[in-house]
C-alpha positions in Angstrom: -10.9 -31.7 -71.2 -10.8 -27.9 -71.1 -13.6 -27.8 -68.5 -11.7 -30.3 -66.3 -8.6 -28.2 -66.5 -10.6 -25.1 -65.4 -12.0 -27.0 -62.4 -8.5 -28.1 -61.4 -7.3 -24.5 -61.6 -10.2 -23.3 -59.5 -9.6 -26.0 -56.9 -5.9 -25.1 -56.7 -6.8 -21.4 -56.3 -9.3 -22.4 -53.5 -6.6 -24.4 -51.6 -4.0 -21.8 -51.9 -6.3 -19.0 -50.7 -7.5 -21.2 -47.8 -4.1 -21.1 -46.4 -4.0 -17.3 -46.2 -7.5 -16.4 -45.1 -8.6 -15.6 -48.7 -5.8 -13.1 -49.4 -3.6 -13.6 -52.5 -0.7 -15.9 -51.6 3.0 -15.4 -52.3 4.9 -17.4 -55.0 7.9 -16.7 -57.0 6.6 -15.0 -60.2 9.9 -14.6 -62.1 10.2 -17.0 -65.0 14.0 -16.2 -64.9 14.9 -16.5 -61.2 17.9 -14.6 -59.7 20.7 -17.0 -59.2 23.6 -14.7 -58.5 24.6 -15.3 -54.8 27.8 -13.3 -54.4 30.9 -15.5 -53.7 28.8 -18.7 -53.4 27.5 -18.6 -57.0 27.7 -21.7 -59.1 30.5 -21.3 -61.7 28.4 -23.0 -64.3 26.0 -20.1 -64.3 28.5 -17.4 -65.0 31.6 -18.6 -66.8 32.3 -17.4 -70.4 32.5 -20.2 -72.9 32.9 -18.0 -76.0 36.7 -18.3 -76.5 38.1 -17.1 -79.8 41.8 -17.6 -80.8 43.7 -14.4 -81.3 44.4 -13.8 -85.0 48.0 -14.0 -86.1 49.2 -14.8 -82.5 50.1 -18.0 -80.8 50.1 -18.6 -77.0 53.5 -19.3 -75.5 52.8 -19.2 -71.8 49.8 -19.5 -69.4 49.5 -18.5 -65.8 46.2 -19.2 -63.8 45.0 -18.5 -60.3 42.0 -20.9 -59.5 39.8 -20.8 -56.6 38.7 -24.2 -55.2 35.7 -25.9 -56.6 32.1 -25.8 -55.3 32.4 -27.0 -51.6 30.1 -28.1 -48.9 29.4 -25.7 -46.1 31.9 -25.5 -43.2 31.0 -26.5 -39.7 29.4 -23.2 -38.5 27.4 -22.9 -41.7 26.1 -26.5 -41.5 25.0 -25.9 -37.9 23.1 -22.7 -38.9 21.4 -24.5 -41.8 20.5 -27.5 -39.6 18.7 -25.2 -37.3 16.3 -24.3 -40.2 14.6 -27.7 -39.8 13.1 -26.4 -36.6 12.3 -23.1 -38.1 10.7 -24.8 -41.1 8.2 -26.5 -38.7 7.3 -23.1 -37.2 6.6 -21.7 -40.7 4.4 -24.7 -41.5 2.6 -24.3 -38.2 2.0 -20.5 -38.9 0.2 -21.5 -42.1 -1.6 -24.6 -41.3 -2.7 -23.9 -37.7 -2.5 -20.2 -37.1 -3.4 -19.1 -40.6 -0.9 -16.3 -40.4 1.3 -17.2 -43.3 1.2 -15.9 -46.9 2.9 -18.7 -48.9 1.0 -20.5 -51.6 0.3 -24.2 -51.2 3.0 -25.5 -53.6 5.6 -23.1 -52.1 4.8 -24.5 -48.6 4.8 -28.0 -49.9 8.3 -27.5 -51.4 9.5 -26.2 -48.0 8.0 -29.3 -46.3 10.1 -31.5 -48.6 13.3 -29.7 -47.9 16.1 -31.6 -46.2 19.8 -30.5 -46.0 22.2 -32.7 -44.3 26.0 -32.8 -44.8 28.2 -35.6 -43.4 30.5 -34.0 -40.9 33.5 -35.6 -42.7 32.6 -33.7 -45.8 32.2 -30.3 -44.3 34.3 -27.6 -46.0 35.4 -30.1 -48.6 35.0 -30.1 -52.4 31.7 -31.5 -53.6 31.0 -33.7 -56.6 29.8 -30.6 -58.5 33.1 -28.9 -57.5 35.1 -31.9 -58.8 33.1 -31.7 -62.1 33.8 -27.9 -62.3 37.5 -28.6 -62.1 37.4 -31.3 -64.7 35.5 -29.2 -67.2 37.7 -26.2 -66.5 40.8 -28.3 -67.2 39.3 -29.7 -70.4 38.4 -26.3 -71.7 41.8 -24.9 -70.8 43.5 -27.8 -72.4 41.5 -27.2 -75.7 42.1 -23.5 -75.8 45.8 -23.5 -74.9 46.8 -26.8 -76.8 49.8 -25.0 -78.4 51.2 -24.4 -74.9 50.2 -27.7 -73.3 51.5 -30.1 -76.0 55.1 -29.8 -74.7 56.7 -32.5 -72.8 55.1 -32.9 -69.4 57.5 -32.6 -66.5 57.9 -30.6 -63.4 60.1 -28.1 -65.2 57.7 -27.3 -68.0 54.6 -27.1 -65.8 54.2 -25.9 -62.3 51.2 -26.6 -59.9 50.9 -25.0 -56.5 48.1 -25.4 -53.9 47.7 -24.7 -50.3 47.2 -27.5 -47.7 43.5 -26.7 -47.3 41.7 -29.9 -48.2 39.2 -28.5 -50.7 42.0 -26.5 -52.4 44.3 -29.6 -52.7 41.4 -31.8 -53.9 40.6 -29.1 -56.6 44.1 -29.1 -57.7 44.1 -32.8 -58.0 40.9 -33.0 -60.0 42.2 -30.3 -62.4 45.6 -32.0 -62.8 44.1 -35.5 -63.5 42.2 -34.1 -66.4 45.0 -31.9 -67.6 47.9 -34.3 -67.3 46.4 -37.8 -66.8 45.8 -40.0 -63.8 49.6 -40.5 -63.3 50.2 -36.6 -63.1 51.9 -37.0 -59.6 54.9 -38.7 -61.3 55.0 -36.0 -64.1 54.0 -32.8 -62.5 53.7 -33.1 -58.7 51.6 -30.6 -56.8 53.8 -28.3 -54.7 52.2 -27.7 -51.4 52.2 -24.2 -50.1 52.5 -24.2 -46.3 49.4 -22.9 -44.5 50.9 -22.5 -41.0 51.6 -18.9 -41.8 48.4 -18.3 -43.7 45.8 -15.4 -43.3 44.9 -16.4 -39.8 48.1 -14.7 -38.6 46.8 -11.4 -40.0 44.0 -11.4 -37.5 46.4 -10.0 -34.9 47.2 -7.1 -37.3 45.1 -4.0 -36.1 45.0 -2.5 -39.6 43.1 -5.5 -40.8 41.0 -6.1 -37.8 39.9 -2.4 -37.7 38.8 -2.7 -41.3 36.6 -5.7 -40.3 35.2 -4.2 -37.2 34.3 -0.9 -38.9 33.0 -2.6 -42.0 30.3 -0.8 -43.8 28.4 -4.2 -44.1 27.3 -4.1 -40.4 25.9 -0.6 -41.1 24.1 -1.8 -44.1 22.2 -4.4 -42.0 20.8 -1.5 -40.0 19.7 0.4 -43.2 16.0 1.0 -44.0 16.2 -1.2 -47.1 17.6 -4.1 -45.1 15.3 -3.7 -42.1 12.3 -3.6 -44.5 13.4 -6.8 -46.1 13.5 -8.6 -42.8 10.0 -7.3 -42.0 8.5 -8.4 -45.3 10.0 -11.8 -45.1 8.8 -12.3 -41.5 5.2 -11.3 -42.5 5.4 -13.6 -45.5 6.3 -16.6 -43.3 3.5 -15.9 -40.9 5.4 -14.2 -37.9 3.9 -11.3 -36.1 7.3 -10.0 -35.0 10.5 -9.9 -37.1 12.6 -13.0 -37.3 16.2 -12.7 -36.4 18.9 -11.7 -39.0 20.8 -14.9 -38.3 17.7 -16.9 -39.5 17.6 -14.7 -42.7 21.3 -15.4 -43.3 20.8 -19.1 -42.7 17.9 -19.2 -45.2 20.2 -17.4 -47.7 23.0 -19.8 -47.0 20.8 -22.8 -47.6 19.5 -21.3 -50.7 22.8 -20.6 -52.4 24.5 -23.8 -51.3 21.6 -26.0 -52.4 21.8 -24.3 -55.9 25.6 -24.4 -56.2 25.6 -28.2 -55.1 22.7 -29.1 -57.4 22.7 -26.9 -60.5 19.5 -28.2 -61.8 17.5 -27.5 -58.7 15.5 -24.5 -57.5 15.9 -24.7 -53.8 13.0 -24.2 -51.5 14.5 -21.5 -49.4 15.4 -19.5 -52.6 11.7 -19.4 -53.4 10.9 -17.6 -50.2 12.9 -14.4 -51.3 11.8 -12.0 -54.0 14.2 -11.0 -56.7 14.8 -7.6 -55.0 15.6 -9.3 -51.7 18.1 -11.6 -53.3 19.9 -8.6 -54.8 19.9 -6.9 -51.5 21.5 -9.9 -49.8 24.0 -10.1 -52.7 25.0 -6.5 -52.1 25.5 -7.1 -48.4 27.8 -10.0 -49.2 29.7 -8.0 -51.7 30.0 -5.1 -49.4 31.3 -7.4 -46.6 34.0 -8.8 -48.9 34.9 -5.3 -50.2 36.2 -4.4 -46.8 37.4 -7.8 -45.7 39.4 -8.7 -48.9 38.8 -5.9 -51.3 39.5 -2.3 -52.1 38.0 -1.1 -48.8 41.2 -1.9 -46.9 44.6 -0.9 -48.2 46.3 -3.9 -46.5 44.6 -6.4 -48.9 46.5 -5.1 -51.9 49.8 -5.6 -50.1 48.9 -9.2 -49.2 48.3 -9.8 -53.0 51.5 -8.3 -54.0 53.8 -11.3 -54.0 51.6 -13.3 -56.4 51.4 -10.3 -58.8 55.1 -10.0 -58.5 55.4 -13.7 -59.4 53.2 -13.2 -62.4 55.0 -10.2 -63.7 58.3 -12.0 -63.3 57.1 -15.0 -65.5 55.7 -12.6 -68.1 59.0 -10.6 -68.2 61.0 -13.9 -68.6 58.7 -14.9 -71.6 59.3 -11.5 -73.2 63.0 -12.1 -72.9 62.7 -15.5 -74.4 64.1 -17.1 -71.2 64.3 -20.9 -72.0 64.4 -21.8 -68.3 60.9 -20.7 -67.5 57.9 -23.1 -67.4 55.3 -23.2 -70.2 52.3 -23.0 -67.7 51.8 -22.2 -64.0 48.7 -23.1 -62.1 48.0 -21.8 -58.6 45.1 -23.0 -56.6 43.9 -21.1 -53.5 41.0 -19.6 -51.7 38.5 -17.0 -52.4 40.5 -14.4 -50.5 43.6 -15.4 -52.3 42.0 -14.9 -55.7 40.5 -11.5 -54.6 43.7 -10.1 -53.2 45.6 -11.1 -56.5 42.9 -9.3 -58.5 43.3 -6.3 -56.2 47.0 -6.2 -56.8 46.3 -6.3 -60.6 43.6 -3.6 -60.4 40.7 -5.8 -61.6 37.1 -5.0 -60.8 37.9 -1.6 -59.3 35.0 0.8 -59.1 35.5 4.6 -59.3 33.2 5.1 -56.2 33.7 2.9 -53.1 30.9 0.6 -52.0 29.3 1.9 -48.8 26.2 1.1 -46.7 24.4 4.2 -48.1 25.0 3.9 -51.9 23.4 0.5 -52.6 21.1 1.8 -55.4 23.9 3.7 -57.1 26.0 0.5 -57.2 23.7 -1.6 -59.3 26.3 -1.7 -62.2 29.3 -2.2 -59.8 32.4 -4.1 -61.1 32.9 -5.5 -57.6 30.2 -8.1 -58.0 31.4 -11.3 -56.5 29.0 -13.5 -58.5 30.9 -12.4 -61.7 34.4 -12.1 -60.1 34.7 -14.7 -57.3 32.2 -17.5 -57.8 33.0 -21.0 -56.8 35.9 -22.2 -59.1 36.6 -18.6 -60.0 39.8 -18.0 -61.9 42.1 -15.5 -63.4 44.4 -16.2 -66.2 47.2 -14.4 -68.1 48.3 -15.7 -71.5 51.4 -14.4 -73.3 51.2 -14.3 -77.1 53.8 -14.0 -79.8 52.3 -12.2 -82.7 53.2 -12.0 -86.4 51.4 -8.8 -87.3 51.1 -5.4 -85.6 53.5 -3.0 -84.1 54.8 -5.3 -81.4 55.4 -9.0 -81.2 54.7 -9.6 -77.6 51.2 -9.3 -76.4 49.3 -10.3 -73.2 45.6 -11.1 -72.7 43.9 -11.6 -69.3 40.9 -13.7 -68.7 38.4 -13.5 -65.8 36.4 -16.6 -65.4 37.3 -17.5 -69.0 36.0 -14.2 -70.4 38.4 -11.6 -71.8 39.2 -8.9 -69.2 39.7 -5.6 -71.0 42.2 -3.3 -69.3 41.7 0.4 -70.3 44.5 1.0 -72.8 44.3 -2.5 -74.4 42.7 -3.4 -77.7 39.6 -5.4 -76.9 41.6 -7.2 -74.2 44.8 -7.8 -76.2 47.5 -5.7 -74.5 50.9 -4.7 -75.6 53.5 -6.2 -73.3 55.2 -2.7 -73.0 51.9 -1.4 -71.8 51.5 -4.1 -69.1 55.2 -3.9 -68.2 54.9 -0.1 -67.6 51.5 -0.5 -65.8 52.9 -2.9 -63.2 56.6 -2.0 -63.3 56.7 -1.6 -59.6 56.2 -5.4 -59.2 59.5 -6.0 -61.2 61.5 -4.1 -58.8 63.5 -6.1 -56.3 61.8 -4.2 -53.4 58.4 -4.4 -55.0 56.8 -6.2 -52.1 59.0 -5.2 -49.2 56.3 -3.1 -47.4 55.3 -4.5 -44.0 51.8 -5.9 -43.9 51.3 -4.7 -40.3 52.7 -1.2 -39.5 51.3 -0.7 -36.0 54.0 -2.5 -33.9 52.5 -1.5 -30.6 49.2 -3.4 -31.3 50.4 -6.3 -33.3 50.2 -8.8 -30.5 54.0 -9.0 -30.2 54.6 -9.9 -33.9 57.8 -8.4 -34.9 57.9 -6.4 -38.1 60.9 -8.4 -39.5 58.9 -11.6 -39.2 56.0 -10.1 -41.0 58.3 -8.9 -43.9 59.8 -12.5 -44.3 56.4 -14.1 -43.9 54.6 -11.9 -46.4 55.1 -14.2 -49.5 54.0 -17.5 -47.8 51.1 -15.6 -46.3 49.9 -14.5 -49.6 50.4 -17.8 -51.4 48.6 -19.8 -48.8 46.0 -17.0 -48.2 43.0 -18.0 -46.0 40.8 -21.0 -45.9 37.5 -19.8 -47.4 
C-alpha cells in the first residue's frame, strides 16, 4: 500500500511538471488561506460571537446601523466576471498547448471547472447567504438584548428604517421576520427612506468628485508593488505580456464574490493569487474607500452627521428617562451609509492617513474594510443602567458584534457623560447645518439651500452599494 501511494505521488508530480516544461509549478501552499477581501468579505468569517453581559448593568435601549447582507454582483460586475470565461480558455490554452503556464495540474483543473453565472433578475440583490446572515444576526441580537426586546412589539416601541434599494429592503425584511415574527409588518412596519435624493446627487458636488478623481488609489495602481503583482500573475498564467488591470480586478471580484456567496468554497480564482497579492489588492480597495467614503475626504463626515445626531438624540433621551422614546431602533443601509456613520463617530480612524506610498506602514491599520465594513457589517450602541460604579448611565458600542473600545472608556464600557461630552456638537440644534457642497459656482446649479434641506435624507438613504 505504501509503495502504491509513492507511485501515485510520483505520477502526480510527473503530470504537474509536464505542464510547465519540468519547472516547479504554482499551487497555493498556505494551509490557512487569506480570506479578507475588503468590503466584500463574508460576515461569517469576521464577526465576533463572544458576547458577555455587562456585570451589574441592564440594557435599556439598542440602536443599530446594519449594512445589507451578502449580495450578488451588480450588472457591471457580472459583465466583467462573465468575460473571465473567455480568459479562462486562454489560460488553459497557454498551459496545454503553448506550455507557457506555471499552474499545477489540480489548480488548472479547478479553473476548468469554474462557472459563475448570475440570473440578471438577481443582480445586485441579496443572496441566500445574505438572507441567512440577517436571520442569524437577528437571532443573536435577540438573545443578547432580550431584556430590551421583551417589551410589547409595536411601531412606538421599535423602529425599523430602510432605504428603497432592493437588497437593503430585503435585508431589513429578513432581519425583522426573525426578530418580530412573520407578521412583523402589522406590528413594526418598515419605514422607507426615500432614495430619490440619495448619494447620486452628490456626484455633482465638486468637493466630492475632486476627492474621487484625485484618489490615492489610482496612484497605487501605478506603484512598483502593484505593477510587479500584475507581472507575476501574468507569467504564472502563461502570458508573455502583462494582462490588463481590468482582468486582474475581474479575477479578484470573482474570487471574493464566490467566497462570500458560498462560505464553504475555496474559489478557483482565489487560488491563482498568492497571500501577499491578496493583501495588496485588499489595500487597494481599502485605499479607494478611504477617499470615496472615508477619512480621506472631509465631506464624508458631514454626510454621516445626521445619523450620528439621531443616535445622540436617542441616547440623550434615554439618559433623561424619556418614556416616549422607542426601546430599539434598527437602520438598514448601504456600505457607504455605514462608513459615513462610523466617520461621524470617529470609528476606525488611523493616526496617519492611508496613501499610495505607505502600504507597508499600514499593515496594522484600523481602516481595514474586511473588519469594519464586510457584507452585513453593523454598528450598535447599547445604553445600560448600572447598579454599581460612579455613574448609573453607561453606553457600550459594538462593531460587527465585537466591543468597540473608545479611548477613555473602560474596556468598551463608557460613561454617558464622557460620550455626551465627546459628541456634544451633535446635540446642538445647528449640529448638522453645514452645507455639503460649498462651491456654488461648480455645483451644477444646485442651490445651497436645497443641499442644506436635503442633507438628512441624503445621509439616511446614502448610496446603493
